[in-house]
N, C-alpha and C positions, 0 to 999 in steps of 0.2 A: 548552628541550627541544622538539623538533618532534613535535607530536601527530598530524600528518597521516600517513596510511598509504596505500600503493598498493593499489588494489582487487585482491583475489585472484580466482582463477577462480570462476565460479558453481558452487555445489554441484550435483552430479548428482542426479537423482531417485533415491530409494532403491528398490531392487528387493526384491520379496517373497522371503522365504527359507522354503522348506519349508512353504508354506501359511499363513504368519503372517498375511497380509492376509485370507485367506478366513475365518479364525477371528475376526478383529477387525473385519471389515467390516460389522457389523450397521448398519442405518439409524441407530439411536440413537448408535452410536459415531462414525459418519461426521459426523453433525450436531454432536456434541460437539467433535469434532476441528476442524471448520470454524468453529465458534463461538469456539474458542480462537484460531485463526488470525486471525479477525476482531477479537477483543479486542486481540491484540498489534499488529495494524495500526493500530487506533485509538490505542493507547498511544503508538506511535512517531509518529503524526501529531500528537498532543498535544505530545510532546517537540520535534518539528520546529517547530511553531507557537510554542512558548515560546522556542526559540532565535531564530526570526525576530523575535519581539516584542522580545526583549532587544537584538538588533542594531539594531532600528528606534529604540531609545532613544538611540542614539549619532548625533548629527546628521552627523558626518563620514562614518560608514558609510552612513547613509541617502542622503546626497547622492551619494556615489561608487559605491554598489552597489545602486541601486534595482532594476535588472533582476534581479540575483542574489537580492535579497530577495523579489521577486515569484515567482521560480522556487522558492524555499523554500516559499512559500505554496501554489503549484501542486502541489508534491510531496505536501504534507499533504492537499490536497483529493483528489488521486488515491487516496491511501491510504485515506481515509475512504470513497470510493465503492467501492473494491475490497472493503473490509470490509462495506459494505452489500450488495454483490453476494453475498458468501459467506453472508449471513444471509437472503437473499431466499427466499421460498417458491418462486418461479419466477425463477431468475437470467436466463433468456432475456427474460422480460417486463420485468425490472428494468432492462435496458439502456436502455429509453426514458426512465427517470427519472434517468440519470446527468447531473449538472450540469456536467461538464467536456466541452466539445464534442469535443476531440481524443480523449479516452478513449472516449466514446460511439461516435465514428466508428470507432475501432479495433475495438471489439466487433462493429460492424456490417460489418467487413471493408472499410471505406472508406479504409484507409490507417493509418498509425501511425508 
């Protein structure tokens, strides 16, 4: 059974309906929402790291797919930094703390 799937289109941002966002957009609600997004990003990063670690246990995979395994690790790192940004008191100042150069540069508008 082939478990691979073709990526679908990116979901479009949800639009507010009849003032739903205005009533739910208290600062506390927004923080709780972003915290949940951050938690999910960290959970996915942990799952990705676990997958990468499992694959690294197979010498044949390790020898033939080192670059792809490194890409898996980079994906998890980026997710963790994005999660950190969502929880930062000042996301703009937090850009300087990002430990992945390409991601930090992207936030600074230096490419991506």
